C-alpha positions as CSV (number, residue, x, y, z in Angstrom):
1,M,-18.2,7.9,-5.4
2,A,-17.8,7.3,-9.0
3,G,-15.8,4.1,-10.0
4,C,-16.9,2.2,-6.6
5,S,-18.6,-1.1,-6.9
6,L,-21.6,-1.9,-4.8
7,A,-19.5,-4.2,-2.5
8,G,-17.8,-1.0,-1.3
9,C,-14.8,1.2,-1.8
10,S,-11.4,0.6,-0.7
11,S,-8.6,3.4,-0.8
12,S,-5.6,2.9,-2.7
13,S,-2.4,4.1,-1.6
14,V,1.0,4.4,-3.0
15,V,4.0,3.0,-1.1
16,M,7.5,4.7,-2.0
17,L,10.5,3.1,-0.8
18,Q,13.9,4.9,-0.4
19,D,15.3,3.5,-3.6
20,G,12.5,5.4,-5.6
21,T,10.4,2.0,-5.9
22,Q,7.0,2.6,-6.2
23,Y,3.7,0.2,-5.2
24,V,0.1,1.0,-5.8
25,T,-1.8,-1.0,-3.3
26,K,-5.3,-2.4,-3.5
27,D,-6.2,-0.8,-0.1
28,S,-4.4,0.8,2.9
29,P,-1.3,-0.9,3.7
30,R,-0.9,-2.7,7.1
31,T,1.9,-0.2,8.6
32,Y,4.4,-1.1,11.3
33,T,3.9,-4.8,12.4
34,R,5.4,-6.1,15.4
35,D,8.2,-7.1,13.5
36,G,8.9,-3.8,11.7
37,F,7.6,-4.5,8.3
38,V,5.0,-3.0,6.4
39,Q,2.6,-5.4,4.4
40,F,0.1,-5.2,1.6
41,T,-1.3,-6.4,-1.3
42,D,-0.3,-4.6,-5.0
43,I,-2.8,-3.9,-7.6
44,S,-1.5,-7.1,-9.3
45,G,-2.5,-9.0,-6.3
46,R,0.7,-9.8,-5.1
47,H,1.4,-9.9,-1.4
48,V,4.4,-7.5,-0.7
49,R,6.1,-6.9,2.8
50,V,9.1,-4.4,3.1
51,R,11.0,-3.4,5.9
52,A,9.4,-0.2,7.5
53,D,12.8,1.7,7.5
54,E,12.9,1.0,3.6
55,V,9.7,3.3,3.2
56,A,10.0,6.7,2.2
57,N,6.5,7.6,2.4
58,I,2.8,6.3,2.0
59,K,0.3,8.3,0.5
60,E,-3.6,7.8,-0.4
61,E,-4.1,7.7,-4.3
62,D,-6.2,10.4,-5.6
């Protein structure tokens, strides 16, 4: 697969919130934690945690 390092590939995702905000993640988000949040690390390395009901959709980036 082109663009993958020897250490392995992780698939990026796009998390779109109800308000139109989009986050590109480094890897697949951990969805629906026990306390009702979606958490992930965005491409800038920032840990993001949002309420699951604020998420419009999550799709794997091409």
